C-alpha positions as a Python dict, from the first residue, in 0.01 Angstrom:
ca = {
    (1, 'X'): (0, 0, 0),
    (2, 'X'): (151, 247, -215),
    (3, 'X'): (49, 677, -149),
    (4, 'X'): (-15, 977, -383),
    (5, 'X'): (15, 1280, -439),
    (6, 'X'): (-339, 1422, -578),
    (7, 'X'): (-132, 1796, -827),
    (8, 'X'): (-377, 1993, -953),
    (9, 'X'): (-701, 1885, -1171),
    (10, 'X'): (-648, 1556, -1150),
    (11, 'X'): (-947, 1334, -1139),
    (12, 'X'): (-1035, 968, -1044),
    (13, 'X'): (-941, 842, -1389),
    (14, 'X'): (-626, 1086, -1414),
    (15, 'X'): (-448, 894, -1052),
    (16, 'X'): (-618, 547, -1187),
    (17, 'X'): (-393, 582, -1530),
    (18, 'X'): (-135, 732, -1348),
    (19, 'X'): (-82, 459, -1097),
    (20, 'X'): (-266, 144, -1256),
    (21, 'X'): (-203, 149, -1561),
    (22, 'X'): (-582, 97, -1610),
    (23, 'X'): (-880, 389, -1600),
    (24, 'X'): (-1047, 90, -1526),
    (25, 'X'): (-996, 3, -1153),
    (26, 'X'): (-1084, 440, -1072),
    (27, 'X'): (-1438, 296, -860),
    (28, 'X'): (-1129, 71, -733),
    (29, 'X'): (-948, 346, -587),
    (30, 'X'): (-1234, 536, -492),
    (31, 'X'): (-1372, 277, -264),
    (32, 'X'): (-994, 219, -86),
    (33, 'X'): (-1051, 618, 3),
    (34, 'X'): (-1372, 603, 128),
    (35, 'X'): (-1451, 786, -161),
    (36, 'X'): (-1709, 921, -427),
    (37, 'X'): (-1584, 811, -778),
    (38, 'X'): (-1808, 1179, -853),
    (39, 'X'): (-1594, 1355, -538),
    (40, 'X'): (-1407, 1594, -686),
    (41, 'X'): (-1048, 1656, -583),
    (42, 'X'): (-825, 1888, -390),
    (43, 'X'): (-446, 1911, -508),
    (44, 'X'): (-231, 1798, -190),
    (45, 'X'): (-480, 1565, -98),
    (46, 'X'): (-265, 1173, -41),
    (47, 'X'): (-460, 901, -174),
    (48, 'X'): (-409, 469, -42),
    (49, 'X'): (-333, 355, -434),
    (50, 'X'): (-301, -19, -441),
    (51, 'X'): (10, -268, -688),
    (52, 'X'): (-71, -219, -1057),
    (53, 'X'): (-36, -551, -1212),
    (54, 'X'): (296, -598, -1449),
    (55, 'X'): (151, -600, -1762),
    (56, 'X'): (21, -274, -1663),
    (57, 'X'): (375, -121, -1639),
    (58, 'X'): (495, 65, -1926),
    (59, 'X'): (263, 312, -1946),
    (60, 'X'): (279, 350, -1487),
    (61, 'X'): (564, 481, -1620),
    (62, 'X'): (480, 705, -1858),
    (63, 'X'): (309, 863, -1666),
    (64, 'X'): (515, 888, -1380),
    (65, 'X'): (685, 1141, -1527),
    (66, 'X'): (611, 1480, -1367),
    (67, 'X'): (582, 1570, -1638),
    (68, 'X'): (315, 1325, -1846),
    (69, 'X'): (129, 1372, -1513),
    (70, 'X'): (-247, 1346, -1680),
    (71, 'X'): (-447, 1628, -1514),
    (72, 'X'): (-834, 1605, -1732),
    (73, 'X'): (-1018, 1790, -1458),
    (74, 'X'): (-1243, 2033, -1540),
    (75, 'X'): (-1018, 2350, -1500),
    (76, 'X'): (-1248, 2644, -1684),
    (77, 'X'): (-1454, 2898, -1503),
    (78, 'X'): (-1782, 2952, -1650),
    (79, 'X'): (-1875, 3334, -1716),
    (80, 'X'): (-2247, 3447, -1496),
    (81, 'X'): (-2490, 3367, -1697),
    (82, 'X'): (-2633, 3753, -1608),
    (83, 'X'): (-2260, 3871, -1667),
    (84, 'X'): (-2332, 4001, -2071),
    (85, 'X'): (-1944, 4204, -2129),
    (86, 'X'): (-1823, 4416, -2316),
    (87, 'X'): (-1442, 4419, -2504),
    (88, 'X'): (-1285, 4234, -2719),
    (89, 'X'): (-1220, 3975, -2476),
    (90, 'X'): (-1571, 3905, -2548),
    (91, 'X'): (-1672, 3972, -2890),
    (92, 'X'): (-1684, 3613, -3185),
    (93, 'X'): (-1556, 3689, -3508),
    (94, 'X'): (-1733, 3736, -3751),
    (95, 'X'): (-2068, 3727, -3478),
    (96, 'X'): (-1990, 4089, -3326),
    (97, 'X'): (-1693, 4195, -3433),
    (98, 'X'): (-1589, 4201, -3857),
    (99, 'X'): (-1289, 4056, -4018),
    (100, 'X'): (-1235, 4296, -4246),
}
């Protein structure tokens, strides 16, 4: 049994792929940590992780490198539906903003 620290933007699927080489084991991970698969993971939290299958060694090695850590969590911050902005950051090409 190992421990892993969650990085920013990581989900259960990311941790399962990174540590076990198999996204299908995400539910097993959540249950092992007394959490629900729908729980959002917070960066810095330590999770218990079972040993990976030896046939997944190459996948685990690939994602074990800090430069390759998967982080597919939703990091997009949506604007409130009530805010109608003005300015170039709100314009869409050929809709509000015409290129000539």
